[in-house]
N, C-alpha and C positions, 0 to 999 in steps of 0.2 A: 402554502398553496393547496387548497382542497380540490376535491374532484370537480366541483362546479367551476372553479377557476381554470382548471385544465380543459374542461369541456369548451369553455369560451375560446380557447386557443386552437381548437381543432380545425376550423376553416383555414386559419393562417398556416398552420403546420401542413395541412393537406395541400395547400397551394405551392408549398416548397418541394413537393414530391417526397415528403417523409412517408415511410412505409408503416412504422409502428411507433406508438407512444411508449416510452421507456420509463416506468414508474418506480419511484423509491418505495421502500417497504410500506405497505398500506393496511396491515392488520392492526388490531388495537394495541397501541403502545401505552406506556405509562403516561399519566396526566402531565401535560406540559412538555412532552417530548418534542425536540426540534428536528428529529431525523428519522424516527420510526424504527431504529435498530434495537430498541429496548422494548420489544413486544411483551405484553403481559397477558394477552388473550388471543391466541392464534385461531380461535374458532369463529371470529367475526371481524368484519372490516371496521376500520377506525371511525368512531363517532365524530372525532374532531375534524376529520377530513370530509365528512359528509355521510358516512354510513353506507348501508347496502343500497338504499334507493338512489343516492347520488352516483355511486359507482356504476350502477346499472345504466343510468342516463349517460354517463361518460362513455361506457362501452358501446351503447347504441349510437351515440353521436359519432364515435370513431368509426364504427362499421358503416354508417351512412356515408361517410367521407372516404371510404375505402382504406381506412387505417386499422391496424391491429393493436394489440396491447401486449407488452412484455413487462412482467412484474418481478421486482426484486424480493426475494424471500430470505429469511434468516434462520436456518435450521440448527445452527450451532449453539445458540444461547437464547435465553429470555431475561427480561428485567426482573430483579428480585423485589420483594416487598409485599405488603398486604393486598395490593391491587391484583397480584398474581395468585389465583386460588390454588394452583399446583405447588407454588412455593409456600403459601401460608399454611397448608395442611401438611403436618409432619409425615403422614404416611405417603401422600402423593409426592412430596418433596423427595423422599427416599427413592421412589420408583422413577421419577422423571429426571432428576438432576444427578450429576456426577459428584457425589459427596465423598469426602474423605473421613471415614468414621474414626480414624486414629488422630489425625492432625486437627480435626474440627473445621478445616478449611474445605474448599470445593474448587473444582476446575472452573476457571473463569474465561471470559473472552479476553485474551491477552492478560493485562494486569488490572483490568477494570473490575473492582469488587462488586459492583451492583449489576453485573451481567454474568449470570451463572450458566455453565454449559449443560446441555441436555444430552440424555442418553438415547440418541436416535437409533442405536442398534437394537433397542427394545421395540418390537412390532407395535405394541400398544402406544408407546410414546410417538412413534412415527404416525400412526393412524390419527391420534388425537390432535397432533400439531399440524397435520397436513390436510385433514379432510376438507376444510373450507377452501383452501387453495386448489386442491385437486378438483373440487366441484366447479370452481371458476373456470378451470381448463376444460374439463369434459363438458361443461355447459356452454362452451363457446365464447365466454366473456374474455378469457385470457388465452393468448396464443403460445406463450413461452415463458420460461422462468429464468431469472438470473439468481444463481445460488451463491449466497455470501459465505466466504471463508469455509469451503469444504474441507480444508486441511485440518480443521479442528475436530472432525468427526472420527470415530473409531474405525469406520470402514467406508471411506468415501466412494469406492467403486460399488460396493453393495448398495449404498444409499442411492446412487445414481441409477443403478439397475432397477431399484424399486420404483423410482419416479417413472422410468420408461414403462415398466410393467403396469403402472397405474394410468397410463395413457398420455403422459407428457412427452410429446415428440421433440420439442425444442427446449434445450437447456444450455445455458452458458454458465461456466464456472469461474468464480473469481479466484483463479489459480495463478499464483505468481511463479512464473518459470524463470530460472536463472539462464543467462545466455548459454546456448548450446543444449539446454535441457528440453526434452520433448514431452508434450502432453501425452499422458497414457491413453491407451485405446479404450476410453470410457464411452458410454452411450450418450454423448453430448454433441452439440453443434460447434463447440469450441470454447475458448476462454473469453474473458471480457476485453482482452486486447493489449495488455501492457507490453508484451514482447514486441508487438508492432510499434508501439510508441517509442520504445528504446531504439529499435532499428531505424525508424524514420528520423529520429533525432540524430543518431550517429552518422547517417549518410551526409549530413550537412556540417559535421565537425571535421575540420581539417586535421588529418593525422600528423601533419608537419608541426603542429603546435604542442605535441605531447612533451617532448624533452625541454623545449624552452619554458613551458609553463611549469614543469616539474622543477627546473632550476630556479625559476622565479619564486615559487613558494618557499623553497629552501632558503633562498637569499632573503626573502621578506620576513620569514618567521624564525629563521635560524634552526629549523627542525626539518628533517626529511625522513618520513616514515611511509611505508607502502600502505595502500588502502587495506590490503589483506591483514596486515598486522594491527591496524587500528580497529578493523571490524572484529577480529578475534578478541582483542582486549575488551571491546564494548559488549560482546556477547557473553564473555566470562563474567563481566560485571552484572549483567542481567541475570545470569544463572545464580550468582551469589546473592543478588538483591531481590528484585521484584518477583523472581520465580523460584526463590529458595524453597518455598513449601512444596512446590511441584517436584523439585529435585529431591527433596527429603522423602516424598512419597515413593519415588522410584527407588530410593535407597532402602526403604523398608521392605520393598518387594524382593530385592536381591541384595542383602547386606554385604555380600562379598565384594561388591563394587563400592568404593569410597565415594563420598560426595564430590571430591575433586575429580575423580575419574569420570563420573557421570556428567559433571558440568563441562569438563573438557570435551567429552564426546558430543554433547549437545551443541557446543559452540563451534566445533570444527566441521560439522556436517556441511558440505558445500552446496546443498540444496535445501529448500524449506523443510521437506520431509521425505521419508521413504514410505513404501506402501506394502511392506511385507505382511502377509496374512498368516499370523501365527496359528490360527485355528484350522487353516487348510494346508499349511506347509508351502504356500506359494511364495517364492522369492524371485523377483524379476532380475534379469541381468543388470538393468539400470540401477536397481537398489544395491546390488553387490558392488557395482562400480563406484557408486557414490560413497558407500561406507568404506571401501578400500582406499579411495582417494582422500578421505578425511584425515588420515593419520591418527585416528583415535586409538585408545588402548586395544590391543589385539584380542583380549578375552571379551571385552565389551562388543567389539566388532563381530566376533563369532556368535555371541548371544543374539545380536540383532539380525543376523542372517540365518538364525535357527541352527547353527552349527555348534552351539555351546554345550550340548549334552543335556542330561536331565537336571532338573532343579531350577530351570529358567521358566517362570510362569508366563503363559501367553499374555497376561495382562501387562507384564513389564514391557514387552515389545510394543504392544499397542499404545500404551501410555507414553512411552518414549517418543513414538512417532507423533502423538498429539501435542507433545511439549515442545519439540524442536521448532515448529513454525513460529510460535510466539517469541521464543528467544532470538530467532533469526530476525523477525520483523522489528522487534523493539531494539535489538542490538545494532542492526544494520541501518534500517530505514529511519529509525527514530533516535539514533545516537551517532553512529559512525558517519552518516551522511551530513551531519552538522559539525563534525570534527575535521573531515577530510575536505579541503577547500580548493583543490587544484583547478577544477572547472565544474561549477555547481550544476551546469546543465546536464551532466552525466549522473548526478546524484538523484536518481528517480526510481520509482517503484519497479522492482524487477531488474533494474540496471546494475551494471558493474562499472564503476568509475575507472577501472583499469583497462576496460575495453575502449580505447580512444579512437573513435571513428569506425566507419564500416564502408567497404568498397561497394560500388554500384553492383558489381557482379554478385557479391555476397548478399546484397539486399534482394536482388532478383531471385537468387537461389532460395532464400527464405520465403519469398512470396510463392514460388512454385510449390514448395513443400506445404505451405498453408493452403494453397488451392487444391492440392492433392488430398490432404488428410481432413481438413476442416474448412471447406469452402464457405460455410456460413458463420465462421468465427467473427467476433466483433473486432473492429479496428478503432483505436482511440488515439488522440493526441493530448487529451486532458480529461480528467474525471474529478469527482468530489474528493478523491484520495491522493491526487498527484501533488507533488511538492511545489510545482509551479504550473501556470498555464502554458500552453504550447507557444504562445507569442513571447512570453518572458523567457522561456527556456531557449527559444531560437536566438534571441538577442545574446544571451550569455554564451551560447555555443559558438556564435560568430567570432568571439574573442580568440578562438584557436587559430583563426586565419590571419590574425593581426597581433600575434604574440609579442613581437618586438616593440611595436608601438605601445601596447598595453603595459609592458614592463616599464618603459620610459615614464608613462603617465603615473602609474601607481607608486613608483619610487619618488616621483616629484610630489605627489599628493601627500605621501607620508611626511615629507618635510614641511609643506605649507600648512598642514593640518595639525602639526604637533601641539600647538597651543590650545587646541580644543580638547586634548586628552585630560581626563580627570586625574590630576597629580596626586590627590589624596589616596586613591585606591589603585591607580595605574591602569585604569580601564579606558579603552579596550586593549586587550593584548593583540599581538600581531596577527594571529589567525582570525580573530574577530574583526579586526580592521579590514583585512583582505576580503572577508565574507561581506562586509558592508559595501565595499566598492562594487563587487559583482552584483549584489542585490540592487544597488542603485542603477547599474547598467540595465538590469532586467526590467525595472518598473518605472523608470524616470519618465515624466515628473511624478513625484509621490508626495503625499501629505505627511506631516510629522506624526499624526496619530497612527496612520497605517504602518509607517516604518517602525514606530515603537512597538506596536502590537506584534509585528512579525519578529522583531529582534528579541523580545522577551521570550517568545516561544522557542526561537532558534537557540538562544543561550541556555535555556533550561533543558532542551532536548540534548544538547551537547554534553551537559552534565560535567563540565570542567570547572567553571568558576561560579556556577550557581546551578540550581536544579529545582524540580517541582516540589520535592518533599521538604527541602530546607533552603528556600531561595535567599540569595545574598542580594538584598534590595539595593544596597549601596553600589555594588558592582553593576547591577542592571541599570541603575540610574546613570552611572558614569558612561556606560556604553551607549545608552539611548541619548544622553546629552551630547556626546560626540557626534553621533549619527545625525541627529536633528540639527545640530549646529552647522553641519555641512550644507544644509539646504539654503542657508543665507550667508555662507562664507564666501565673500566675493573672490578671493584668490583661488579658491577651489572651483567655484561654479564657472568662472570665466574659462578655466582650462577643461573642466569636465564636460560642459554642455556641447561644445563643438565635436569633441571626440564621441560622446554618447550619440549624437545625431548620426554620425557616420556608422557607428555600430548598429543603430536602429534600422538604418536602410538595409544593411546586410541581413539583419535579423528578420526584417519583414519579408525579404526575398525567401529566406529559409522557411519562415512560417507559412507563407503561401505555398511553397513547394511541398511542405509536409501535409498541408490540407489537400492539395491536389493528389498526392500519393494515397492519402486515406480514402479519397473518393473514387479512386481508380484501381486500387490494388485488390487482389482476391480477398473476399470477405465482405462483411457488412459494416459500413461506416457508422459509428456512433457519434451523432452530432450533439455537441454539448456547448455550454457557455464559452464563447471565445472562438467558435467556428464561423459565426455569421458576422461578428463585429470584432474589432481589435479588443483584446482583453489582457491587460498586464497584471496578472494576479500572482500573489505569493502563496504560501502554503494554505491549504484548505479554503 
C-alpha cells in the first residue's frame, strides 16, 4: 500500500474518529521490500511507496481531515548490499556499521545476516540517518515517531534525548517490558503497548485453570517442565548457535570469562537488557536488581555493574547489553513459546506464560500507573509482531475457564485421531498434537493451506524435530498431514465443532471486553486489523 492508497482511506478513517495515521517504515528500503525495515537510504522517502510528492499529498489530506501522522523508524540497522552506499563504500561501512574486525562478522538485527546494525552513538551517523525524518517532524508533516528496537542501540537513553533535543516531542519505543518491569524515565510518550496487551488478555484468563491445564499437559505429553527451564534451555541454545559469534566477540574483550560463563549470563538475565552507562558510571537500582536476580556468575555480575575493578573495558558492558535482547527474543518468543504449550494465549510478546491470569484490582493498578507515568502510551491487542490476533488469543484463553471439559475432549481426540498419525516417522509428537488442537480452537474454521503454513513455521521455530537451517521435510509432512486430515475427519469434526462453538462464544465476549478496555483505559488505543471486524489470525 503506497502513500496514494493510504490517502484514499483518509476520509473513512477520519469518520471513525481516528486521530493519527500510524505508518510503517517509509524511507527508501531495498528493492522488492515487503515491510520497509530493510532501509538502504534513510535520506529520502520510498520511491516504491510514492516518493516525496505523494507523501506530501498524504500529509496534506490528513491535515485537512484533522488527522496527524505517526511514522515508524528503524534506527538500529539498515539493509546491506550495493543499494546501500554506506555499506558499499568500505570507508563509510567502517564508520557507519558495527563491524567486528577480528571475527569478520558484524552486529546484526537479531540473527538476520542482511540487516546490519548501525553505530547511532556516532553523531555523524545519527545526523546522516535521521536528517530527513527530523525535517519531516520539524516541517509539520509528521507528529511523532515509533522507534523500532531501541534495545539494540549502544545508548538508548542518549539516543532518545537526542531526538527530543532535535524537536521530536512525541516518541513511542518498541520496548518489550517483562511483567513487573517498569519503563525507564526516558523522554518518550510511552511504549507501543505490549504490556497492556498481556494485562488485558490475562484479565480474561481464569486462574482456576492453571493447575488442571498443567496436569493435562503432563498427562498428554508425558513431560512436565516449567516454562522458566524451557526458556533457559532455548536461550542457551541461541547463545551457542545463532549468536555464537556475538558471544565470541565478548569473549575476546574479556578473555577471563569463558564462553560458557558469558552464554549462561546472557541467557539468565530476567529482562531484555540492562542500561548501565559504563562511560558515565551510572548503574540504576533496576539494573542491579535484574543482574542479582539472574543467578549469573558472580564475577560477571560484578563486571556488568561496574564493580569488577580495572581491566573490564567499557565496550564489554555496552556490547553485552546489546546482545542480551536478541538472545532473549529469539530464545523465548521464537523458540520457547513454541515448545511450552500449556495455554498458547499466554505465549505472547512481552508475556510470561507462568503468570496465569490477572485480577481486576491488579489490572486497575497497572492502569493507574500507566496514567500517572505515560498517559500517552499506546495500547494494543494485536500488532504485526504478535503471535496471534486478539480474537484468536481470546478464544484460546477461554479454555482456562473450561479446563475439565477441554481435558475430556483432547483425550478423546487423541484416541479417535490416532489413525491419522504418520506411522513411518511418528509425527506429530504429543506436544505438537496438543498445539494443533489449541490452534484449531483459535482459528476455526481454517483452510488446509493456512494451517500448513502456520505449522511449518511453528515446528521450525520450536527447533525440536525440525528447524529452519536443516528442515526435516518428512516430519513436517507428517505433522501437516495429520492436522489437515482433521479438517475432514468425521469422528473428530462431529465432536470438535460443537465444543469449539461454545469456546468461540466465550472467546468473543473476552475479545469484545479487551477491545472495550483498550478504548477506555489510560493511554492511546492503537487500532489495527482485527479491531473493527472479527479476525482469527495466526502468527504474523
